[in-house]
TORDOLO-221802 format. One line per field, with one value per residue (C-alpha): z, y, x negated; residue number from 1. Coordinates in nm, 4 decimals. Example, Ala and Ser with C-alpha at 12.3 -4.5 7.8 and 13.67 -1.06 7.14 Angstrom:
Z = 0.7800:0.7140
Y = -0.4500:-0.1060
X = -1.2300:-1.3670
seq = 1:2
//
This chain:
Z = 0.0000:0.0969:-0.2116:-0.4340:-0.2628:-0.3072:-0.6767:-0.7167:-0.5395:-0.7594:-1.0766:-0.9638:-0.9053:-1.2510:-1.4125:-1.2148:-1.3319:-1.6923:-1.6758:-1.5093:-1.6941:-1.8362:-2.2132:-2.3094:-2.3818:-2.7476:-2.9085:-2.9986:-3.3634:-3.3908:-3.2367:-3.4810:-3.7804:-3.6655:-3.6088:-3.9552:-4.1075:-3.9120:-4.0259:-4.3862:-4.3805:-4.2298:-4.4969:-4.7688:-4.6367:-4.6122:-4.9801:-5.0772:-4.8758:-5.0350:-5.3876:-5.3080:-5.1815:-5.4877:-5.7076:-5.5562:-5.5883:-5.9508:-6.0303:-5.8893:-6.0795:-6.4067:-6.4118:-6.4731:-6.6588:-7.0016:-7.1890:-7.1492:-6.7733:-6.7765:-6.9910:-6.7487:-6.4187:-6.4789:-6.5785:-6.6150:-6.8161:-7.0936:-7.4675:-7.4350:-7.2602:-7.5533:-7.8160:-7.6521:-7.5832:-7.9204:-8.1352:-7.9499:-7.6809:-7.9085:-8.1940:-8.0057:-8.0001:-7.6209:-7.4726:-7.1744:-7.3390:-7.4412:-7.0822:-6.9249:-6.6954:-6.8176:-6.6942:-6.9092:-6.9071:-7.2368:-7.2888:-7.5537:-7.4978:-7.7019:-7.8870:-7.7966:-7.6904:-7.4281:-7.0741:-7.1480:-7.1536:-6.8028:-6.6782:-6.7980:-6.6616:-6.3228:-6.3484:-6.3845:-6.0824:-5.8438:-6.0841:-6.1034:-5.7232:-5.6995:-5.9546:-5.7652:-5.4399:-5.5948:-5.8653:-5.6589:-5.4710:-5.7738:-6.0309:-6.2436:-6.5340:-6.6449:-6.6715:-7.0088:-7.1072:-7.4446:-7.5973:-7.8941:-8.1601:-8.4313:-8.3188:-8.0097:-8.2165:-8.5637:-8.5162:-8.2817:-8.0963:-8.0469:-7.9222:-7.6792:-7.5552:-7.5007:-7.2976:-7.0951:-7.0143:-6.9005:-6.6898:-6.5427:-6.4449:-6.2707:-6.1011:-5.9654:-5.7947:-5.6516:-5.3043:-5.1832:-5.2964:-5.4790:-5.8052:-5.9863:-6.3039:-6.1204:-6.0531:-6.2053:-6.2918:-6.4814:-6.7950:-6.6105:-6.4753:-6.1572:-6.2360:-6.2578:-6.2924:-5.9738:-5.8465:-5.5077:-5.3884:-5.6945:-5.9474:-6.2997:-6.6398:-6.9064:-7.2637:-7.5369:-7.8679:-8.1538:-8.5225:-8.6343:-8.5554:-8.8651:-8.8759:-8.8077:-8.4873:-8.1421:-8.0618:-8.3702:-8.2799:-8.5815:-8.6954:-8.4498:-8.6339:-8.4499:-8.0965:-7.9040:-7.5831:-7.2693:-7.0756:-6.7083:-6.6042:-6.2365:-6.1975:-5.9852:-6.3073:-6.4366:-6.1273:-6.1610:-6.5169:-6.4262:-6.6627:-6.4455:-6.4035:-6.6952:-6.8895:-7.2244:-7.5324:-7.4814:-7.7112:-7.4632:-7.2218:-7.4546:-7.2566:-6.9165:-6.9632:-7.0367:-7.1136:-7.3808:-7.5391:-7.5649:-7.7367:-7.9778:-8.0550:-8.1551:-8.3718:-8.5398:-8.6274:-8.7801:-8.4879:-8.3136:-8.0643:-7.9181:-7.6137:-7.4217:-7.3886:-7.0257:-6.7489:-6.6014:-6.8336:-6.8402:-6.8639:-6.9631:-7.3192:-7.3982:-7.3158:-7.6554:-7.8886:-8.2377:-8.5443:-8.6350:-8.3961:-8.3776:-8.3894:-8.0695:-7.8512:-7.8025:-7.5040:-7.4047:-7.0614:-7.2294:-7.3715:-7.7478:-7.7955
Y = 0.0000:0.2430:0.1457:0.2123:0.5440:0.6408:0.5587:0.7779:1.0657:1.0316:1.0180:1.3228:1.5062:1.4160:1.5324:1.8575:1.9204:1.8601:2.0870:2.3712:2.3364:2.6656:2.6872:2.6885:3.0246:3.1241:3.0392:3.3448:3.2360:3.2439:3.5910:3.7050:3.5702:3.7334:4.0641:4.0523:3.9882:4.2757:4.5093:4.3992:4.4527:4.7984:4.8788:4.7598:4.9723:5.2757:5.2342:5.2012:5.5122:5.7005:5.6125:5.7012:6.0430:6.0882:5.9968:6.2725:6.5246:6.4237:6.4850:6.8369:6.9189:6.7615:6.9695:7.2791:7.1184:6.9759:6.7243:6.4632:6.5085:6.4608:6.1465:5.9992:6.0977:6.1052:5.7525:5.8410:6.1635:6.1204:6.0466:5.6926:5.5840:5.7093:5.5583:5.2162:5.2036:5.3401:5.1201:4.8018:4.7543:4.8686:4.6329:4.3238:4.0288:4.0031:4.0369:4.2541:4.4688:4.7471:4.8063:4.7529:5.0242:5.0999:5.3346:5.4217:5.5624:5.7163:5.6895:5.8907:5.7863:5.8882:5.6536:5.2888:5.2505:5.5227:5.5198:5.7211:5.4181:5.3077:5.6662:5.7166:5.3812:5.4839:5.8019:5.5836:5.3640:5.5775:5.5385:5.1617:5.1383:5.3450:5.1162:4.7986:4.9465:5.0366:4.7737:4.5193:4.7541:4.9746:4.6936:4.8326:4.6045:4.7109:4.9687:4.9860:5.1174:5.2870:5.3126:5.5470:5.4879:5.2241:5.1456:4.9811:4.7158:4.7014:4.3273:4.0880:4.0289:4.4036:4.4247:4.1435:4.3410:4.6444:4.4285:4.2938:4.6422:4.7703:4.4647:4.4468:4.8127:4.7745:4.4520:4.5991:4.8747:4.6490:4.7861:4.4277:4.3543:4.0348:4.1289:3.8428:3.8898:3.7505:3.4227:3.1483:2.9515:3.2362:3.0254:2.7361:2.6544:2.8378:3.1724:3.4761:3.8412:4.0328:4.3844:4.5291:4.1963:4.1779:3.8949:4.0322:3.8857:4.0525:4.0984:4.2772:4.4367:4.5781:4.6655:4.3595:4.1280:4.0717:4.1305:3.7635:3.7681:3.8206:4.0786:4.2892:4.6567:4.7738:5.1316:5.2206:5.1988:5.4126:5.2702:4.9446:4.8419:4.6363:4.5713:4.4759:4.3110:4.2197:3.8664:4.0014:4.1470:3.7979:3.7346:4.0602:3.9612:3.5990:3.4661:3.1592:2.9210:2.8514:2.5306:2.3754:2.4328:2.2589:2.3261:2.1552:2.4467:2.7208:2.7493:2.7659:2.9132:3.2827:3.2040:2.9511:3.1931:3.4571:3.2074:3.1162:3.4841:3.5294:3.2181:3.3371:3.6656:3.4774:3.5732:3.2370:3.2138:2.9235:2.7600:2.5210:2.1669:2.1502:2.3361:2.4532:2.5825:2.8310:3.1871:3.3775:3.2364:3.3560:3.7221:3.7925:3.5279:3.4474:3.6195:3.3119:3.1099:2.8094:3.0008:2.9874:3.2944:3.5258:3.4600:3.8215:3.7718:3.7008:4.0062:3.9635:4.2282
X = 0.0000:-0.2707:-0.4707:-0.1731:-0.1081:-0.4702:-0.4534:-0.1475:-0.3201:-0.6270:-0.4151:-0.2195:-0.5446:-0.6694:-0.3445:-0.3524:-0.7066:-0.6116:-0.3079:-0.4960:-0.8211:-0.9342:-0.9849:-1.3501:-1.4977:-1.4792:-1.8130:-2.0173:-2.0364:-1.6556:-1.6472:-1.9118:-1.7203:-1.3964:-1.5726:-1.7273:-1.3859:-1.2375:-1.5146:-1.4769:-1.1008:-1.1482:-1.4059:-1.1694:-0.8853:-1.1147:-1.1993:-0.8342:-0.7433:-1.0336:-0.9167:-0.5553:-0.6608:-0.8787:-0.5827:-0.3694:-0.6531:-0.7066:-0.3412:-0.3631:-0.6822:-0.5668:-0.2496:-0.4593:-0.7505:-0.8273:-0.6138:-0.8905:-0.8813:-0.5053:-0.5363:-0.7872:-0.6324:-0.2565:-0.1499:0.2170:0.2194:-0.0326:-0.0029:-0.1398:0.1808:0.3886:0.1607:0.1486:0.5218:0.6383:0.4158:0.3276:0.5916:0.8737:0.7842:0.6720:0.9160:0.8815:1.2289:1.1334:0.8631:1.1004:1.2088:0.8682:0.7312:0.3786:0.1065:-0.1942:-0.5455:-0.6604:-1.0356:-1.2180:-1.5806:-1.8806:-2.1174:-2.0710:-2.4343:-2.4011:-2.2620:-1.9466:-1.7167:-1.8107:-1.8087:-1.4521:-1.3368:-1.4739:-1.2686:-0.9577:-1.0229:-0.8109:-0.5177:-0.5660:-0.5802:-0.2615:-0.0984:-0.1879:-0.0575:0.2796:0.3322:0.5234:0.7549:0.8270:0.8380:0.5565:0.4680:0.1233:-0.1489:-0.3196:-0.6608:-0.6597:-1.0095:-1.0434:-1.3075:-1.3459:-1.6994:-1.5498:-1.3718:-1.5329:-1.5834:-1.4098:-1.7382:-1.7801:-1.4221:-1.4979:-1.7970:-1.5732:-1.3348:-1.6276:-1.7545:-1.4141:-1.3277:-1.6777:-1.6776:-1.3427:-1.4447:-1.7675:-1.5658:-1.2963:-1.2044:-1.1664:-1.5226:-1.4263:-1.6036:-1.4314:-1.6377:-1.9393:-1.7600:-1.9829:-1.6670:-1.5024:-1.4508:-1.2858:-0.9423:-0.8490:-1.0140:-0.7900:-0.8770:-0.8066:-0.8439:-0.7486:-0.6077:-0.3801:-0.3882:-0.3738:-0.2926:-0.5084:-0.3829:-0.5775:-0.4821:-0.6899:-0.6430:-0.8415:-0.5518:-0.3321:0.0458:0.1218:-0.0836:0.0713:-0.1985:-0.1254:-0.0797:0.1203:0.0484:-0.2284:-0.5608:-0.8136:-0.8029:-0.7698:-0.5954:-0.6554:-0.3349:-0.3562:-0.0305:0.0182:0.1453:0.4314:0.5737:0.6496:0.8576:1.0508:1.1483:1.2244:0.9595:0.9175:0.6262:0.3967:0.4593:0.3641:0.5775:0.9116:1.2104:1.4413:1.3859:1.5159:1.8377:1.6705:1.3206:1.2727:0.9097:1.0098:1.2585:0.9862:0.7562:1.0356:1.1004:0.7373:0.7558:1.0743:0.9009:0.6079:0.3798:0.3504:0.0648:-0.1289:0.0302:-0.1979:-0.0669:-0.1718:0.0103:-0.3205:-0.5910:-0.8810:-0.7483:-1.0634:-1.0981:-0.7441:-0.8097:-0.9685:-0.8209:-0.9441:-0.8019:-0.5973:-0.3818:-0.6137:-0.9427:-1.1496:-1.1408:-1.4366:-1.6634:-1.6200:-1.7815:-2.1176:-2.2999:-2.3379:-2.6043
seq = 1:2:3:4:5:6:7:8:9:10:11:12:13:14:15:16:17:18:19:20:21:22:23:24:25:26:27:28:29:30:31:32:33:34:35:36:37:38:39:40:41:42:43:44:45:46:47:48:49:50:51:52:53:54:55:56:57:58:59:60:61:62:63:64:65:66:67:68:69:70:71:72:73:74:75:76:77:78:79:80:81:82:83:84:85:86:87:88:89:90:91:92:93:94:95:96:97:98:99:100:101:102:103:104:105:106:107:108:109:110:111:112:113:114:115:116:117:118:119:120:121:122:123:124:125:126:127:128:129:130:131:132:133:134:135:136:137:138:139:140:141:142:143:144:145:146:147:148:149:150:151:152:153:154:155:156:157:158:159:160:161:162:163:164:165:166:167:168:169:170:171:172:173:174:175:176:177:178:179:180:181:182:183:184:185:186:187:188:189:190:191:192:193:194:195:196:197:198:199:200:201:202:203:204:205:206:207:208:209:210:211:212:213:214:215:216:217:218:219:220:221:222:223:224:225:226:227:228:229:230:231:232:233:234:235:236:237:238:239:240:241:242:243:244:245:246:247:248:249:250:251:252:253:254:255:256:257:258:259:260:261:262:263:264:265:266:267:268:269:270:271:272:273:274:275:276:277:278:279:280:281:282:283:284:285:286:287:288:289:290:291:292:293:294:295:296:297:298:299:300:301
//
């Protein structure tokens, strides 16, 4: 009896100790990691706030400055918005393009070999940050870079190099410090362009693409375009998840109906057979539907 009672007392003591045992002190390495994350997030937010303030200041200065300044700093009220909407968005077979809400930055750089292109892209970064902050809540569909000058697209390889320079410049100034262009797996499945914690679908247009091509830009001959479309835009327009070509989905898939509309207009584009595929090679497609895309992320000169 006493032995049994003693066993119960010991067991009760053990259980009490377990229930009231203090949690081990947080290892210093965990504290260090958490502090680094906190500092990085604060640094990211400081950069975003800086760009947003710069955006507002740019709007004030551009209202009383040159037309070039307005085209760079005011993404809503500049001629590039009208040109892109009236020519490309108006004539494309895409069902939601005509009602899409687009911002734009009009670039008029000097010689292609010089630094003007990157300098002007940097001037647009506050506008791109502002766009990414507002795109989801305000249902914005894209911000487009308009680059004037035939020397920026006189061959498809040169156009690819122009795309690389614009996307690289943006990526290197990403407030979230992701710099996605430096990803060694850029040309593989899983990579997506991102800026300011926003995943972006990149579409390009230039005069080299013929009328039967989905990237044809109709009557605009002296400039090219790089459209950054936040992936949230697809959700706002009920585009749905990506899938291979499937005629049986015409009644239920907005995405499939858009593909069919392009085909009916003689502008059919390549649709990968797999549900998941590398995105980067499709940013600058070949001149014909089955031509390989340009490896724009690799400098060609």
